[in-house]
A tleap script that builds the chain and sets N, CA, C and O, in Angstrom:
source leaprc.protein.ff14SB
mol = sequence {
  NMET THR ARG ASN LEU PRO ALA LEU PHE ILE
  ALA PHE ALA LEU PHE GLY GLN THR SER HIE
  GLN THR PRO GLY SER ALA PRO GLU PRO THR
  PHE PRO ASN GLY LYS SER GLN PRO ASP GLU
  ILE LEU LYS GLN ASP HIE LYS LYS ASN LEU
  ALA ASP ALA ALA GLN MET ALA LYS LEU ALA
  GLU GLU VAL SER GLU ASP LEU GLU LYS ASP
  ASP ARG TYR VAL VAL SER LEU LYS THR LEU
  LYS LYS LEU ASP ASP ILE GLU LYS LEU SER
  LYS SER ILE ARG GLY ARG LEU LYS ARG CPHE
}
set mol.1.N position { 64.343 69.491 -15.834 }
set mol.1.CA position { 64.478 68.758 -14.591 }
set mol.1.C position { 63.223 68.883 -13.731 }
set mol.1.O position { 62.788 67.906 -13.122 }
set mol.2.N position { 62.637 70.088 -13.679 }
set mol.2.CA position { 61.454 70.283 -12.846 }
set mol.2.C position { 60.239 69.570 -13.414 }
set mol.2.O position { 59.318 69.240 -12.666 }
set mol.3.N position { 60.213 69.322 -14.730 }
set mol.3.CA position { 59.103 68.580 -15.312 }
set mol.3.C position { 59.155 67.119 -14.906 }
set mol.3.O position { 58.104 66.484 -14.820 }
set mol.4.N position { 60.293 66.571 -14.659 }
set mol.4.CA position { 60.449 65.170 -14.288 }
set mol.4.C position { 60.273 64.939 -12.799 }
set mol.4.O position { 60.162 63.795 -12.359 }
set mol.5.N position { 60.246 65.996 -12.026 }
set mol.5.CA position { 60.142 65.868 -10.570 }
set mol.5.C position { 58.851 65.174 -10.128 }
set mol.5.O position { 58.926 64.287 -9.278 }
set mol.6.N position { 57.664 65.527 -10.659 }
set mol.6.CA position { 56.446 64.800 -10.251 }
set mol.6.C position { 56.494 63.314 -10.626 }
set mol.6.O position { 56.050 62.466 -9.851 }
set mol.7.N position { 57.015 63.003 -11.778 }
set mol.7.CA position { 57.106 61.596 -12.191 }
set mol.7.C position { 58.065 60.843 -11.293 }
set mol.7.O position { 57.821 59.692 -10.933 }
set mol.8.N position { 59.163 61.502 -10.931 }
set mol.8.CA position { 60.134 60.881 -10.030 }
set mol.8.C position { 59.526 60.648 -8.654 }
set mol.8.O position { 59.758 59.611 -8.033 }
set mol.9.N position { 58.748 61.614 -8.179 }
set mol.9.CA position { 58.086 61.493 -6.887 }
set mol.9.C position { 57.101 60.323 -6.885 }
set mol.9.O position { 57.052 59.555 -5.925 }
set mol.10.N position { 56.326 60.188 -7.943 }
set mol.10.CA position { 55.355 59.089 -8.051 }
set mol.10.C position { 56.083 57.749 -8.095 }
set mol.10.O position { 55.634 56.781 -7.481 }
set mol.11.N position { 57.195 57.685 -8.809 }
set mol.11.CA position { 57.953 56.437 -8.899 }
set mol.11.C position { 58.484 56.034 -7.520 }
set mol.11.O position { 58.414 54.864 -7.146 }
set mol.12.N position { 59.014 57.003 -6.764 }
set mol.12.CA position { 59.500 56.691 -5.417 }
set mol.12.C position { 58.367 56.282 -4.494 }
set mol.12.O position { 58.535 55.398 -3.654 }
set mol.13.N position { 57.209 56.924 -4.645 }
set mol.13.CA position { 56.057 56.580 -3.803 }
set mol.13.C position { 55.593 55.155 -4.088 }
set mol.13.O position { 55.281 54.407 -3.162 }
set mol.14.N position { 55.547 54.780 -5.346 }
set mol.14.CA position { 55.143 53.424 -5.690 }
set mol.14.C position { 56.186 52.402 -5.257 }
set mol.14.O position { 55.836 51.311 -4.807 }
set mol.15.N position { 57.455 52.744 -5.386 }
set mol.15.CA position { 58.514 51.832 -4.973 }
set mol.15.C position { 58.480 51.615 -3.458 }
set mol.15.O position { 58.747 50.511 -2.983 }
set mol.16.N position { 58.156 52.652 -2.711 }
set mol.16.CA position { 58.100 52.545 -1.248 }
set mol.16.C position { 56.952 51.670 -0.773 }
set mol.16.O position { 57.011 51.131 0.333 }
set mol.17.N position { 55.909 51.517 -1.581 }
set mol.17.CA position { 54.757 50.718 -1.182 }
set mol.17.C position { 54.940 49.240 -1.463 }
set mol.17.O position { 54.199 48.419 -0.922 }
set mol.18.N position { 55.892 48.885 -2.280 }
set mol.18.CA position { 56.067 47.472 -2.606 }
set mol.18.C position { 56.694 46.754 -1.434 }
set mol.18.O position { 57.502 47.326 -0.701 }
set mol.19.N position { 56.329 45.531 -1.262 }
set mol.19.CA position { 56.862 44.703 -0.191 }
set mol.19.C position { 58.093 43.968 -0.693 }
set mol.19.O position { 58.134 43.519 -1.839 }
set mol.20.N position { 59.087 43.849 0.160 }
set mol.20.CA position { 60.316 43.169 -0.226 }
set mol.20.C position { 60.256 41.688 0.082 }
set mol.20.O position { 61.205 40.963 -0.217 }
set mol.21.N position { 59.163 41.214 0.675 }
set mol.21.CA position { 59.031 39.799 0.970 }
set mol.21.C position { 58.382 39.103 -0.218 }
set mol.21.O position { 57.455 39.624 -0.838 }
set mol.22.N position { 58.874 37.955 -0.509 }
set mol.22.CA position { 58.270 37.173 -1.578 }
set mol.22.C position { 57.087 36.410 -1.021 }
set mol.22.O position { 57.088 36.053 0.157 }
set mol.23.N position { 56.084 36.154 -1.830 }
set mol.23.CA position { 54.930 35.390 -1.332 }
set mol.23.C position { 55.367 34.014 -0.859 }
set mol.23.O position { 56.114 33.314 -1.542 }
set mol.24.N position { 54.904 33.650 0.288 }
set mol.24.CA position { 55.228 32.339 0.821 }
set mol.24.C position { 56.571 32.286 1.527 }
set mol.24.O position { 57.044 31.203 1.874 }
set mol.25.N position { 57.197 33.445 1.748 }
set mol.25.CA position { 58.508 33.424 2.385 }
set mol.25.C position { 58.402 33.059 3.862 }
set mol.25.O position { 59.302 32.420 4.408 }
set mol.26.N position { 57.321 33.454 4.507 }
set mol.26.CA position { 57.115 33.100 5.912 }
set mol.26.C position { 56.129 31.939 5.969 }
set mol.26.O position { 54.969 32.099 5.591 }
set mol.27.N position { 56.565 30.785 6.431 }
set mol.27.CA position { 55.633 29.647 6.473 }
set mol.27.C position { 54.533 29.887 7.505 }
set mol.27.O position { 54.745 30.507 8.547 }
set mol.28.N position { 53.367 29.376 7.176 }
set mol.28.CA position { 52.227 29.524 8.077 }
set mol.28.C position { 52.456 28.667 9.323 }
set mol.28.O position { 52.805 27.492 9.208 }
set mol.29.N position { 52.264 29.243 10.510 }
set mol.29.CA position { 52.489 28.453 11.728 }
set mol.29.C position { 51.488 27.305 11.838 }
set mol.29.O position { 50.304 27.460 11.539 }
set mol.30.N position { 51.987 26.160 12.271 }
set mol.30.CA position { 51.137 24.987 12.417 }
set mol.30.C position { 51.317 24.385 13.798 }
set mol.30.O position { 52.331 24.599 14.463 }
set mol.31.N position { 50.330 23.641 14.206 }
set mol.31.CA position { 50.407 22.898 15.452 }
set mol.31.C position { 51.173 21.603 15.197 }
set mol.31.O position { 51.358 21.210 14.046 }
set mol.32.N position { 51.622 20.935 16.268 }
set mol.32.CA position { 52.350 19.665 16.066 }
set mol.32.C position { 51.559 18.613 15.298 }
set mol.32.O position { 52.151 17.752 14.647 }
set mol.33.N position { 50.222 18.669 15.365 }
set mol.33.CA position { 49.424 17.692 14.637 }
set mol.33.C position { 49.254 18.056 13.158 }
set mol.33.O position { 48.588 17.332 12.418 }
set mol.34.N position { 49.852 19.175 12.721 }
set mol.34.CA position { 49.826 19.561 11.318 }
set mol.34.C position { 48.731 20.528 10.937 }
set mol.34.O position { 48.697 20.988 9.796 }
set mol.35.N position { 47.829 20.854 11.852 }
set mol.35.CA position { 46.738 21.770 11.537 }
set mol.35.C position { 47.252 23.203 11.538 }
set mol.35.O position { 48.169 23.549 12.282 }
set mol.36.N position { 46.653 24.016 10.705 }
set mol.36.CA position { 47.030 25.414 10.587 }
set mol.36.C position { 46.583 26.186 11.837 }
set mol.36.O position { 45.421 26.121 12.238 }
set mol.37.N position { 47.514 26.908 12.434 }
set mol.37.CA position { 47.200 27.652 13.649 }
set mol.37.C position { 46.153 28.746 13.412 }
set mol.37.O position { 45.207 28.839 14.194 }
set mol.38.N position { 46.277 29.579 12.368 }
set mol.38.CA position { 45.240 30.593 12.141 }
set mol.38.C position { 43.860 30.001 11.882 }
set mol.38.O position { 42.855 30.557 12.324 }
set mol.39.N position { 43.805 28.879 11.171 }
set mol.39.CA position { 42.514 28.243 10.905 }
set mol.39.C position { 41.864 27.748 12.193 }
set mol.39.O position { 40.657 27.895 12.380 }
set mol.40.N position { 42.653 27.170 13.067 }
set mol.40.CA position { 42.120 26.670 14.336 }
set mol.40.C position { 41.656 27.821 15.223 }
set mol.40.O position { 40.636 27.716 15.905 }
set mol.41.N position { 42.401 28.910 15.211 }
set mol.41.CA position { 41.999 30.085 15.992 }
set mol.41.C position { 40.679 30.626 15.467 }
set mol.41.O position { 39.794 30.977 16.248 }
set mol.42.N position { 40.542 30.695 14.140 }
set mol.42.CA position { 39.291 31.183 13.553 }
set mol.42.C position { 38.117 30.269 13.881 }
set mol.42.O position { 37.010 30.750 14.122 }
set mol.43.N position { 38.344 28.956 13.894 }
set mol.43.CA position { 37.274 28.021 14.242 }
set mol.43.C position { 36.832 28.219 15.680 }
set mol.43.O position { 35.634 28.226 15.966 }
set mol.44.N position { 37.789 28.381 16.592 }
set mol.44.CA position { 37.451 28.594 18.002 }
set mol.44.C position { 36.742 29.931 18.192 }
set mol.44.O position { 35.792 30.027 18.969 }
set mol.45.N position { 37.200 30.958 17.486 }
set mol.45.CA position { 36.533 32.265 17.568 }
set mol.45.C position { 35.102 32.174 17.064 }
set mol.45.O position { 34.195 32.778 17.637 }
set mol.46.N position { 34.899 31.417 15.987 }
set mol.46.CA position { 33.552 31.270 15.432 }
set mol.46.C position { 32.624 30.578 16.437 }
set mol.46.O position { 31.484 31.000 16.626 }
set mol.47.N position { 33.118 29.522 17.074 }
set mol.47.CA position { 32.313 28.827 18.085 }
set mol.47.C position { 31.982 29.755 19.240 }
set mol.47.O position { 30.854 29.764 19.731 }
set mol.48.N position { 32.971 30.542 19.677 }
set mol.48.CA position { 32.752 31.468 20.794 }
set mol.48.C position { 31.767 32.571 20.386 }
set mol.48.O position { 30.925 32.980 21.185 }
set mol.49.N position { 31.874 33.049 19.143 }
set mol.49.CA position { 30.932 34.068 18.659 }
set mol.49.C position { 29.501 33.541 18.650 }
set mol.49.O position { 28.569 34.249 19.030 }
set mol.50.N position { 29.334 32.293 18.213 }
set mol.50.CA position { 27.991 31.705 18.193 }
set mol.50.C position { 27.430 31.573 19.611 }
set mol.50.O position { 26.258 31.864 19.852 }
set mol.51.N position { 28.274 31.132 20.543 }
set mol.51.CA position { 27.830 30.984 21.928 }
set mol.51.C position { 27.485 32.345 22.536 }
set mol.51.O position { 26.478 32.483 23.230 }
set mol.52.N position { 28.324 33.346 22.271 }
set mol.52.CA position { 28.054 34.680 22.804 }
set mol.52.C position { 26.798 35.288 22.177 }
set mol.52.O position { 26.038 35.973 22.862 }
set mol.53.N position { 26.576 35.050 20.902 }
set mol.53.CA position { 25.375 35.567 20.240 }
set mol.53.C position { 24.116 34.912 20.809 }
set mol.53.O position { 23.091 35.572 20.980 }
set mol.54.N position { 24.196 33.622 21.098 }
set mol.54.CA position { 23.053 32.943 21.700 }
set mol.54.C position { 22.772 33.490 23.097 }
set mol.54.O position { 21.619 33.674 23.487 }
set mol.55.N position { 23.847 33.746 23.842 }
set mol.55.CA position { 23.694 34.324 25.181 }
set mol.55.C position { 23.101 35.731 25.095 }
set mol.55.O position { 22.263 36.107 25.914 }
set mol.56.N position { 23.539 36.505 24.103 }
set mol.56.CA position { 22.992 37.853 23.916 }
set mol.56.C position { 21.509 37.796 23.587 }
set mol.56.O position { 20.731 38.597 24.105 }
set mol.57.N position { 21.108 36.865 22.737 }
set mol.57.CA position { 19.701 36.731 22.364 }
set mol.57.C position { 18.855 36.372 23.585 }
set mol.57.O position { 17.753 36.890 23.767 }
set mol.58.N position { 19.387 35.480 24.412 }
set mol.58.CA position { 18.671 35.084 25.631 }
set mol.58.C position { 18.522 36.276 26.570 }
set mol.58.O position { 17.442 36.515 27.110 }
set mol.59.N position { 19.609 37.025 26.765 }
set mol.59.CA position { 19.554 38.196 27.644 }
set mol.59.C position { 18.622 39.269 27.082 }
set mol.59.O position { 17.906 39.926 27.837 }
set mol.60.N position { 18.629 39.449 25.768 }
set mol.60.CA position { 17.747 40.447 25.160 }
set mol.60.C position { 16.284 40.076 25.368 }
set mol.60.O position { 15.454 40.950 25.617 }
set mol.61.N position { 15.963 38.798 25.271 }
set mol.61.CA position { 14.591 38.348 25.511 }
set mol.61.C position { 14.205 38.605 26.975 }
set mol.61.O position { 13.100 39.063 27.262 }
set mol.62.N position { 15.127 38.306 27.890 }
set mol.62.CA position { 14.853 38.534 29.304 }
set mol.62.C position { 14.665 40.019 29.606 }
set mol.62.O position { 13.802 40.389 30.401 }
set mol.63.N position { 15.471 40.864 28.972 }
set mol.63.CA position { 15.324 42.308 29.173 }
set mol.63.C position { 13.972 42.772 28.654 }
set mol.63.O position { 13.304 43.588 29.289 }
set mol.64.N position { 13.573 42.259 27.516 }
set mol.64.CA position { 12.276 42.621 26.953 }
set mol.64.C position { 11.144 42.237 27.904 }
set mol.64.O position { 10.216 43.016 28.124 }
set mol.65.N position { 11.227 41.033 28.464 }
set mol.65.CA position { 10.212 40.597 29.422 }
set mol.65.C position { 10.228 41.458 30.680 }
set mol.65.O position { 9.173 41.819 31.203 }
set mol.66.N position { 11.425 41.787 31.166 }
set mol.66.CA position { 11.535 42.626 32.361 }
set mol.66.C position { 10.946 44.011 32.128 }
set mol.66.O position { 10.282 44.561 33.007 }
set mol.67.N position { 11.187 44.574 30.950 }
set mol.67.CA position { 10.662 45.903 30.652 }
set mol.67.C position { 9.135 45.890 30.554 }
set mol.67.O position { 8.476 46.861 30.928 }
set mol.68.N position { 8.584 44.797 30.055 }
set mol.68.CA position { 7.130 44.694 29.985 }
set mol.68.C position { 6.525 44.584 31.380 }
set mol.68.O position { 5.446 45.122 31.631 }
set mol.69.N position { 7.208 43.893 32.287 }
set mol.69.CA position { 6.692 43.710 33.645 }
set mol.69.C position { 6.863 44.958 34.500 }
set mol.69.O position { 5.994 45.279 35.310 }
set mol.70.N position { 7.981 45.666 34.324 }
set mol.70.CA position { 8.286 46.805 35.187 }
set mol.70.C position { 7.402 47.992 34.869 }
set mol.70.O position { 6.791 48.090 33.805 }
set mol.71.N position { 7.360 48.892 35.842 }
set mol.71.CA position { 6.638 50.148 35.677 }
set mol.71.C position { 7.426 51.027 34.702 }
set mol.71.O position { 8.624 50.819 34.514 }
set mol.72.N position { 6.778 51.984 34.095 }
set mol.72.CA position { 7.469 52.805 33.107 }
set mol.72.C position { 8.488 53.749 33.729 }
set mol.72.O position { 9.340 54.278 33.016 }
set mol.73.N position { 8.426 53.976 35.041 }
set mol.73.CA position { 9.368 54.870 35.698 }
set mol.73.C position { 10.458 54.121 36.454 }
set mol.73.O position { 11.414 54.739 36.923 }
set mol.74.N position { 10.335 52.818 36.577 }
set mol.74.CA position { 11.273 52.046 37.383 }
set mol.74.C position { 11.875 50.927 36.540 }
set mol.74.O position { 11.165 50.169 35.879 }
set mol.75.N position { 13.200 50.846 36.581 }
set mol.75.CA position { 13.910 49.753 35.922 }
set mol.75.C position { 14.774 49.097 36.990 }
set mol.75.O position { 15.502 49.776 37.714 }
set mol.76.N position { 14.692 47.790 37.085 }
set mol.76.CA position { 15.428 47.096 38.127 }
set mol.76.C position { 16.929 47.063 37.824 }
set mol.76.O position { 17.354 47.166 36.674 }
set mol.77.N position { 17.699 46.920 38.873 }
set mol.77.CA position { 19.144 46.798 38.716 }
set mol.77.C position { 19.510 45.523 37.973 }
set mol.77.O position { 20.510 45.471 37.258 }
set mol.78.N position { 18.693 44.505 38.148 }
set mol.78.CA position { 18.910 43.237 37.449 }
set mol.78.C position { 18.824 43.447 35.934 }
set mol.78.O position { 19.612 42.878 35.177 }
set mol.79.N position { 17.880 44.251 35.506 }
set mol.79.CA position { 17.730 44.548 34.084 }
set mol.79.C position { 18.922 45.345 33.571 }
set mol.79.O position { 19.421 45.079 32.477 }
set mol.80.N position { 19.379 46.310 34.341 }
set mol.80.CA position { 20.545 47.090 33.942 }
set mol.80.C position { 21.799 46.212 33.851 }
set mol.80.O position { 22.632 46.407 32.966 }
set mol.81.N position { 21.928 45.257 34.757 }
set mol.81.CA position { 23.056 44.334 34.721 }
set mol.81.C position { 23.005 43.487 33.448 }
set mol.81.O position { 24.038 43.233 32.829 }
set mol.82.N position { 21.817 43.054 33.062 }
set mol.82.CA position { 21.667 42.277 31.830 }
set mol.82.C position { 22.058 43.111 30.615 }
set mol.82.O position { 22.689 42.608 29.686 }
set mol.83.N position { 21.681 44.389 30.627 }
set mol.83.CA position { 22.050 45.268 29.521 }
set mol.83.C position { 23.567 45.461 29.451 }
set mol.83.O position { 24.142 45.499 28.363 }
set mol.84.N position { 24.203 45.583 30.605 }
set mol.84.CA position { 25.667 45.678 30.632 }
set mol.84.C position { 26.305 44.405 30.093 }
set mol.84.O position { 27.297 44.467 29.365 }
set mol.85.N position { 25.744 43.253 30.443 }
set mol.85.CA position { 26.273 41.984 29.943 }
set mol.85.C position { 26.119 41.871 28.428 }
set mol.85.O position { 27.008 41.359 27.748 }
set mol.86.N position { 25.002 42.345 27.906 }
set mol.86.CA position { 24.787 42.342 26.454 }
set mol.86.C position { 25.843 43.215 25.779 }
set mol.86.O position { 26.395 42.837 24.745 }
set mol.87.N position { 26.121 44.372 26.357 }
set mol.87.CA position { 27.122 45.271 25.791 }
set mol.87.C position { 28.518 44.639 25.807 }
set mol.87.O position { 29.262 44.751 24.833 }
set mol.88.N position { 28.867 43.984 26.902 }
set mol.88.CA position { 30.175 43.319 26.993 }
set mol.88.C position { 30.295 42.204 25.965 }
set mol.88.O position { 31.334 42.052 25.323 }
set mol.89.N position { 29.233 41.426 25.812 }
set mol.89.CA position { 29.259 40.337 24.831 }
set mol.89.C position { 29.405 40.879 23.408 }
set mol.89.O position { 30.158 40.328 22.606 }
set mol.90.N position { 28.688 41.951 23.100 }
set mol.90.CA position { 28.778 42.508 21.749 }
set mol.90.C position { 30.174 43.067 21.483 }
set mol.90.O position { 30.682 42.943 20.368 }
set mol.91.N position { 30.800 43.677 22.484 }
set mol.91.CA position { 32.151 44.192 22.303 }
set mol.91.C position { 33.158 43.061 22.125 }
set mol.91.O position { 34.103 43.189 21.347 }
set mol.92.N position { 32.963 41.960 22.836 }
set mol.92.CA position { 33.892 40.847 22.687 }
set mol.92.C position { 33.742 40.194 21.312 }
set mol.92.O position { 34.736 39.791 20.708 }
set mol.93.N position { 32.515 40.086 20.818 }
set mol.93.CA position { 32.301 39.545 19.472 }
set mol.93.C position { 32.935 40.464 18.438 }
set mol.93.O position { 33.630 40.004 17.532 }
set mol.94.N position { 32.697 41.756 18.573 }
set mol.94.CA position { 33.259 42.719 17.631 }
set mol.94.C position { 34.788 42.654 17.636 }
set mol.94.O position { 35.416 42.713 16.579 }
set mol.95.N position { 35.377 42.536 18.807 }
set mol.95.CA position { 36.829 42.457 18.905 }
set mol.95.C position { 37.385 41.215 18.224 }
set mol.95.O position { 38.414 41.280 17.552 }
set mol.96.N position { 36.704 40.079 18.397 }
set mol.96.CA position { 37.161 38.856 17.742 }
set mol.96.C position { 37.008 38.946 16.228 }
set mol.96.O position { 37.835 38.411 15.490 }
set mol.97.N position { 35.958 39.619 15.758 }
set mol.97.CA position { 35.744 39.734 14.315 }
set mol.97.C position { 36.761 40.682 13.668 }
set mol.97.O position { 37.119 40.501 12.504 }
set mol.98.N position { 37.218 41.670 14.400 }
set mol.98.CA position { 38.182 42.624 13.862 }
set mol.98.C position { 39.618 42.122 13.930 }
set mol.98.O position { 40.516 42.732 13.347 }
set mol.99.N position { 39.842 41.029 14.628 }
set mol.99.CA position { 41.202 40.542 14.836 }
set mol.99.C position { 41.898 40.177 13.521 }
set mol.99.O position { 43.073 40.499 13.348 }
set mol.100.N position { 41.212 39.524 12.605 }
set mol.100.CA position { 41.869 39.075 11.374 }
set mol.100.C position { 41.376 39.838 10.205 }
set mol.100.O position { 41.815 39.598 9.080 }
savepdb mol mol.pdb
quit
C-alpha cells in the first residue's frame, strides 16, 4: 500500500489540474455589431500604447535638451516633471501589456 501512495498522490495532483470546462463552452463576448470584444480592446490598447510611446520619446528628447542646457548642479522642476510624466506613461503601457 505504501508503494502505491506516491503514484496515487501524483494521479490526484494531475487530476486536480485538469479543467472541467470544455473548450468553447464560454462564448467569446461580442459587440452588437458582431466584432469580438477582446480584439477591439486589444486594438484600442495598441493605439494607446503607440501614442504613449510617441509622447515618451518626445519627453525624453526634451529632457535630454534640458539637461544639456542646465548647469551640472541644477535641474529645473520642469525637467523633473517631464521625468515623472515619462515614468507614468511607461507604467501605463506596462499595465496595458500585462492585462492579457
